[in-house]
N, C-alpha and C positions, 0 to 999 in steps of 0.2 A: 479632355483626358479620360483616358482607361485606366483603373486600377487594376491593379492584379494580386490576389494575394495566393501564395504555395504555401502549402501545408510541407513541413519540413518531416521529412522518414521515420527521423530517429525521435521526436518530441522532445519530451526533456531529459529521455534517457542518458544524454551528455553529463549534465550534471550529475547524478549517482556514480557515473564513471571517473569523474574527477575527483568526489570528493570521498571516495571507498578507499578504506583504511585509516583515514584521516579523522575520521567525524563520525559516530552514531545518525543512521537514518529512521527514518520512518516513512513510508511511504504507503497512504491508506486508500480506500475507495469502496463506493458502496459497491455491491455486487448484484444489481440492477441498475447499473451508469451506466448510458446508454451513449454520454461524452467520449468516456475515458473507461472505456470497458476493463473487467477483471482479465479475461483473457489474453486482452494484447500486453495487460502487464507483463504478466503468465508467461508469455512468447518472449519480452524480451529477453526479464530474464533469466530463462535458460539458453542463451547466448552468452550470456557474462561466463567469466572464467570462474564465479563466486562458488564455493563450496555453502552447502547447509549447515548448518550447526542445529538449526531446530526444524524437523519435521514438519509438514502443512499439518496444521491441527486445529479444530476448534477450542474458541475461548469460551466462557460464559457468563450471564448478566444473569442474574434471577432466577439462575436453573434452566434456560434457554440457552440455543447459543445466540452468541452476538456477533461472531462470520468468525474466520479462520486467519491464521498467521502462519510466517515461515522466516525462517533467521536464516542469513546469510554470512559469511564468516568474513564479507565487505566494513559489515558493520548496519548492513541494512535489514530492517524488519520490516517486509509487505506484510500488511495486514488489511482482511476486508472488512466490511460493517455489514450482516445479515440485513438485506432485505430494504436494503437504503438504495438510492437514488445518487444525482451528483451531488447535491448538494446532502450529505451525509450527514452533518450534528444535525441540520434540520428533519429530516426524515426519522431519524434513528439517535436522539443526545445519550441515551445512559448508556447503549453500546459504543457510542465513539467516546463519550468521557472517558468509559470504562480503559479503552484500546487508548488513547494519547495521553492518559493523565498517570496509568500504571507505567506503561514508554516511558515517560521523560521521569515518572518519580525510582526508574530500575527496579519494579516490585513487579512479579510474576505476573504474568497477562490471562 
């Protein structure tokens, strides 16, 4: 039996498009993630009709850059965690916690 695996070209992009404007969404990744690279996410975000409501900027944890984020009118916040790979909370727990929990609590990141 031959098993064929096909990688979908849209990945999880369709999910965000379906939820846009209905729910708040957080998409984050480590900026050193080789499995789901930041550049790939930025490329698909550039294809959406969503407007940027908060431009790409750093956020800080203990006086150091924790990562970067950008917010869209679709309800999506896209964040990165500086120096983290695919298992972001494992690599950078403090920075991941800061990003995720401030987003959940709707307090400034």
